[in-house]
N, C-alpha and C positions, 0 to 999 in steps of 0.2 A: 386845723387843716383837714378838709372834708371829705367825710370817707366816700371810696365810689358807692354808686348805685351798684342794688343786687343785677341780675338776669331779670326776673322779675319789675322789678322799677323801671329798666331799661324798656322793657316792651310795653310798660304799662307810659312813660311816658310820650314810646313812639307811636304807639294805639293815639294817646287822646291828641296830639300837635299833628300826626301825619306828616304828609311830605309836600315837598314841593320840585317841581317837573318841570325843567327848562329845555324846551326840545328849539331848535335853533340853526340858523345856516348862516354861516360865520361869512364877511365879507372880502371877495378873493381879491378885488381889485384896491385894496384898501390895506398893506402889510404893517401899517403901524395899530392900523383900528383896532388889526386880529390879535395885534399879537397884547396889544391892552385888553381886549375883550379876553383873552385867554388866560394872561396874569390875573384879573379880575376874579376870574373862576376861579382858577387857585389857590386866589388868597381870601374865597370863603369857602375854602375847604371842599368844594361837590365831588363828588363819586359820576363817575359816566356808566351810562349802564349800557349806552353803540355809540357810537359817534353822533354826534348833534345831542346826545339824551342826555341831561345832566339833573341829578336828582341831589336832594337834602332836607335835611328834616322839618320841619314849615313851625316855622320859628316865626314871632314879629319880626324883630331884626333882622332875618334874610329875605322876608317877603320885600320889603324895601330895597332893600339890594338887587335881587333879582330884578323888583320891580323892575329900576333903574336902571339895571343892565339890558337890559331888556329894550326899552326904551333908545338903549344909545346903539343897540346891534339894528335895529330897524331905521333909524338916524342915515347907517354906517352902509346903506341898500345892502342889510340883510335880512334876517328873519326872525320871527321872536313867538313864541307861544307861551304863557307860564300856567300850569296845573297846578290845581291839589290833591292830590291821593290819599283817602281815609277807609276806611272799614276794611283793614288787607285780615287776610287771617297771619296765624301766628308763624308757620312756615312761611311766609314769603316778607312779614315784618324780621326777622331772622335773617331772613338773605339780604333785604336793605342794610340793616344792622351790620352786617358780615362786611358789607363797601366799605363802612367810617371806622375797621378795626385800626389801631396807633399802635398796636401792641410791640409789632416786629422793627418802629423806629423808638420806642421804649426802650425791648432792650439791646438795641446797637448801641442807645446812649447810657444806659448803665455796662455793655464791655467797655468803653471808654473810660466811663471812671472808676472801673473798677481798676484797668489797665496802670490808667492815672497813681491809686494810691499804691504800686509799687514804685513810685520815684520820692513816697514822702519818705525824708529823712536822709535822700540821698541829692535829689534834683533843690533848686535852690523854692524855696516857699513861697516867694513874689510871683516867681513864674508859670509856679504850677496856678498858682491862685488865677493869673488873668490866663490860663485855658479853662482852667474849672469854669470859669464867669462866662465864657464861648457857650461851655456846656449847657448852662444855666440859660442862658438863652435861647439853646435850642430845644432845652424842655418846652423853655415856654411858649415855643413858637410850635407846638408840638400840642401845647395842651388846650393852646389856641382855638383849634380845628377838631378838637378832640371831642364829640360829639355824647358818647355815651364808653364815660370813665370806663375802666379796667382795673385789678388788679397790676395788671404792667405798668399803669400807670406811678400805683404806690409804689412800687415798688422803686420805679426811677426818682419819682420824689426823696425819697426815703434814702437810696443810694449818694442823691446829689448831697442832702444835705447833712447825713454824715460826714463826706470828705468835705467840707465846707468846714463844719466844726472841728476835722482836723486842722484841716489847714490852719484855722483860726490858732489855734493851738500850736502853731508851727512857728508862725509870725507873731507870737502875740503869747513866749508861755507861760503858765501861771507861775504864780512868785513862789511858789512852796514848792517847785516843782525840782528835782534833784538836778544840779551841774551836771553839765552831758561834755561829755569831752568833744571840742570842738568839731565839727564835719566841714569838712573842703567842698564851699560851693561851689553848683554848677550851672549857674544860670549864662548863655549866650557867651559859654566858652570858645574857642577854636580848638575844632579836631580834625586833625592833620592822618595824612593816611598815602601808602602809597599807590601809585598806575601801574600796572592796569588793575581796574577793577574787578576782582569777579566775587563767587559766595561769600567768603566770609567777610572781607572789607564791605561790601553792599549790606550784608546783615548785622556787622558791629553800623556802617550808619545809620541805618534803620533803628536801629536799636535805642544807639544816643537820641536822634530826633523824637522818636515813642515812646521811649520811659525815663530817660537819662536828664536830657536837657533839650529840653520841646524847642529852645529857639539856639541851638548850637548853630554855628559857624562852621562848615566842614570846608576841607583845604585840601587839594591834592599834592601831593609832591612827585617829582620823575625821579628816577632814579639815580641814588647820591646824591641828591639835595637833601639840606639840613632842613630838621626840624621846627617850623620858630619855634622861639622858646616859653612865649608866651601859650602856645600851642599843647595838646594833649594828643600823642600820636598814639595809635594805634595798629595795631596786624603787618608791623615789620621789624621787624631783628632791628632789636635798642629802643625801642617806644613804650610810655607806659603802661600801654596794654597790650601782650605780645601771645604768640600760641606758645607754652608748657608741649613737654615732654608728651601726656595724654590728652591736650585741648584744645584746640583749636581758636582763637581770641572769641567769634563771639561767645562760647563756655566758661573762656576764663572771664571775659565783662558778665554771666548770669551768674557766676560764683561772687565776684568780688563786687557787687551790686546787688548784692542777696536776693537777684530776680530766679534763682533756680527753679524755686516751690514753686513757681507758676509752670503747672505743666506743659501750655500752651508754645511758652519759648522755649522747654526742654523738647519740645515733640521736635521745633524749629533749629532749634540748636546741635540734632542728630542728624537732616538732613544736610546740614552746613558741615559738618562733620565730616558726612560721607563723602558731600563734594570735594572738597579740599584733598584730604588724606583717604578713599576710603575706609575698612572696617566692615562694621557691623553693616550686613546692604540695608536701606532703609527705604522697603515700593515708589513714598512717594518722589526719591530726589531726581528720579529721571524727568519727569513730567518739571520740575522745577530747576533742571539743569538746561531741560528746549528751552523754557519761561526765558532765564535769565539770556541761552542765546540768541535768542532771537531780539530782549532787548536790545543787547551789547551792538547787535546787527546795524540797528535798524537808528539808533540813538545816536545822536551827534559833537555829542562833549560826555563830562562826567554825571554833572546838574542831571542834564537830560536821562540818563542812563537808570541816575538813584529814585530818577521820579515814576519809573517805567520799571523799575526794582521793588520798589516801595511798595506798591499793588500789588505785586505776585507774596509777599507777607505781609502785608493786612490781609489778605483774602487767606491765608492760610493761619494767621491768629486767630481770623472770626471761624474758621473751620474746626481748628482745635483746642478753639477755651470753653470751657464750660463755667458759667458762674456758681460760685462757690468754690471753684476749684481749686483747689492752691500748689 
């Protein structure tokens, strides 16, 4: 794998190649053409200096693409001019390079991969492999428009490679490996809980989809309705996963699947615990309660409610997650 360039290399390359600047007024009376132009700009990885002013590193392949796009804009009753900017000082070069910083997207990718690793040895390896393959495609899409590779890119590539190697070992264990006790497969299983959905049941459903069984089928049961025999019940009396004297179901599932070492999940567990049975006050719980109440009021079905709640739990996880922390 090619090592990322140093900042000095980046500056030298940018100074050598310069920048392409496209000043365009997009057609307003031709929505399809306008949409195609915007999508093409996105696919080129341009940065927008201000409305109608777009910039790219001045590479030969980009020159041809931008020139063709400018011709298309003009043919569709817009206006476009292309300039090449050179001889910029170091602060200007740095400011322009910062517009193309992909670090945040790489770090988000690493978060997903590290979260996925929590399911190794628990979830079905084939399901994990499919999810990881999507992350590989996402990485390649970001890298294709990463004009100034950084340490964040290397971290994402390393995290992907390690996760892929681990999944290969799960799918095709080495013949010399010690025989392990069989682990229950959790691929595309049905998971059932009862209506109405509130913090614990919603958090458990999010946990299942996010970390345990990415392709889970969720079933919502009415009061008194028996749990289907093939389904794994959660968060109701008599279910496979239920409250204990000290913990709500979300916390029980963290313990059963050995996910409690993840500090982000543990902090979410504390919020869910407080919302369900009170106890130790968690300052963030009031805000989460308000968000879940709003989601409940605006949702017309349990599936829609879960989609809204998943946004809240995803944001909490992103806020609490620290790379390398367990």
